[in-house]
MIKEBA-187945 format. One record per residue (C-alpha): residue number from 1; residue in one letter; chain; x, z, y. Coordinates in nm, 4 decimals, m for minus. Each point is the difference from the previous one (the first is absolute). Example, Ala and Ser with C-alpha at 12.3 -4.5 7.8 and 13.67 -1.06 7.14 Angstrom:
% MIKEBA-187945
(site 1 "A" "A" (1.2300 0.7800 m0.4500));
(site 2 "S" "A" (0.1370 m0.0660 0.3440));
//
This chain:
% MIKEBA-187945
(site 1 "X" "A" (0.0000 0.0000 0.0000));
(site 2 "X" "A" (0.1189 m0.0807 0.3453));
(site 3 "X" "A" (m0.0544 0.1947 0.3181));
(site 4 "X" "A" (0.1395 0.0181 0.3482));
(site 5 "X" "A" (0.1037 m0.2584 0.2554));
(site 6 "X" "A" (m0.0305 m0.2935 m0.2422));
(site 7 "X" "A" (m0.3770 0.0469 0.0090));
(site 8 "X" "A" (m0.1503 m0.3219 0.1437));
(site 9 "X" "A" (m0.3265 0.1622 0.1173));
(site 10 "X" "A" (0.0171 0.2939 0.2444));
(site 11 "X" "A" (m0.1781 0.3241 m0.1007));
(site 12 "X" "A" (m0.0193 m0.1200 m0.3597));
(site 13 "X" "A" (0.2028 0.1330 m0.2921));
(site 14 "X" "A" (0.0966 m0.1681 m0.3242));
(site 15 "X" "A" (m0.1601 0.1616 m0.3053));
(site 16 "X" "A" (0.0872 m0.2724 m0.2531));
(site 17 "X" "A" (0.2859 m0.2489 m0.0221));
(site 18 "X" "A" (m0.0409 m0.2386 m0.2920));
(site 19 "X" "A" (0.0465 m0.3506 m0.1316));
(site 20 "X" "A" (m0.2729 0.0499 m0.2615));
(site 21 "X" "A" (m0.3184 m0.1812 0.1096));
(site 22 "X" "A" (m0.2164 0.1938 m0.2454));
(site 23 "X" "A" (0.1353 0.3340 0.1230));
(site 24 "X" "A" (m0.0659 m0.1102 0.3575));
(site 25 "X" "A" (m0.3573 m0.1079 m0.0775));
(site 26 "X" "A" (m0.0762 0.3273 m0.1766));
(site 27 "X" "A" (0.1463 0.2119 0.2801));
(site 28 "X" "A" (m0.1911 m0.2003 0.2620));
(site 29 "X" "A" (m0.3212 0.0539 m0.1963));
(site 30 "X" "A" (0.0531 0.3753 m0.0260));
(site 31 "X" "A" (0.0723 0.0375 0.3711));
(site 32 "X" "A" (m0.2836 m0.2314 0.0963));
(site 33 "X" "A" (m0.2438 0.2024 m0.2153));
(site 34 "X" "A" (0.1168 0.3131 0.1836));
(site 35 "X" "A" (m0.0654 m0.1667 0.3355));
(site 36 "X" "A" (0.3651 0.0079 0.1036));
(site 37 "X" "A" (0.0969 m0.2918 0.2266));
(site 38 "X" "A" (0.3036 m0.1880 m0.1221));
(site 39 "X" "A" (0.2392 m0.2781 0.0900));
(site 40 "X" "A" (0.2139 m0.1974 m0.2430));
(site 41 "X" "A" (0.3321 m0.1047 0.1515));
(site 42 "X" "A" (0.1514 m0.3031 m0.1691));
(site 43 "X" "A" (m0.3214 m0.1125 m0.1665));
(site 44 "X" "A" (0.0690 m0.3611 0.0979));
(site 45 "X" "A" (0.3191 0.0207 m0.2051));
(site 46 "X" "A" (m0.2140 0.0378 m0.3115));
(site 47 "X" "A" (m0.1222 m0.3560 0.0538));
(site 48 "X" "A" (0.3567 m0.1179 m0.0528));
(site 49 "X" "A" (0.0130 0.2049 m0.3183));
(site 50 "X" "A" (m0.3025 m0.1896 m0.1315));
(site 51 "X" "A" (0.2014 m0.3204 0.0372));
(site 52 "X" "A" (0.3101 0.1471 m0.1615));
(site 53 "X" "A" (m0.0758 0.3078 m0.2139));
(site 54 "X" "A" (0.3700 0.0825 m0.0273));
(site 55 "X" "A" (0.0041 0.0915 0.3696));
(site 56 "X" "A" (m0.1160 0.3600 m0.0101));
(site 57 "X" "A" (m0.0892 0.0498 0.3649));
(site 58 "X" "A" (m0.0557 0.3590 0.1052));
(site 59 "X" "A" (m0.2956 0.1073 0.2071));
(site 60 "X" "A" (m0.0672 0.3296 0.1749));
(site 61 "X" "A" (m0.3408 0.1638 0.0038));
(site 62 "X" "A" (m0.0434 0.1950 0.3231));
(site 63 "X" "A" (m0.2613 0.2503 0.1170));
(site 64 "X" "A" (m0.0558 0.1788 0.3319));
(site 65 "X" "A" (0.2346 0.2957 0.0438));
(site 66 "X" "A" (m0.2950 0.2402 0.0266));
(site 67 "X" "A" (m0.1256 m0.1104 m0.3471));
(site 68 "X" "A" (0.3413 0.0029 m0.1712));
(site 69 "X" "A" (m0.0461 0.3271 m0.1903));
(site 70 "X" "A" (m0.3407 m0.1077 m0.1298));
(site 71 "X" "A" (0.1325 m0.3413 m0.1061));
(site 72 "X" "A" (0.3022 0.1491 m0.1762));
(site 73 "X" "A" (m0.2238 0.2427 m0.1893));
(site 74 "X" "A" (m0.2234 m0.2879 m0.1148));
(site 75 "X" "A" (0.2996 m0.2064 m0.1075));
(site 76 "X" "A" (0.1817 0.2955 m0.1588));
(site 77 "X" "A" (m0.1720 m0.0339 m0.3375));
(site 78 "X" "A" (0.0214 m0.3776 0.0259));
(site 79 "X" "A" (0.3823 0.0149 0.0059));
(site 80 "X" "A" (0.0376 0.2426 m0.2914));
(site 81 "X" "A" (0.1264 m0.1604 m0.3188));
(site 82 "X" "A" (m0.2317 0.0201 m0.2999));
(site 83 "X" "A" (0.1471 0.2170 m0.2778));
//
């Protein structure tokens, strides 16, 4: 996960950094269901990946800073490996 000055949208924080389109879609769905606004930085790069699947472009899922704790809690179980 990235945070700090590399954040392309002010007052937003990165809660997921991935190149996995399925992981991104699931995380977006969970946050959307919770009513948390989100922005996906680098989403256009995934279009390139569709043309060449060997290019694993990373995207960052961002939420407003004031909803960060809530978003991280929602995504916490999502990130846990299945045992």
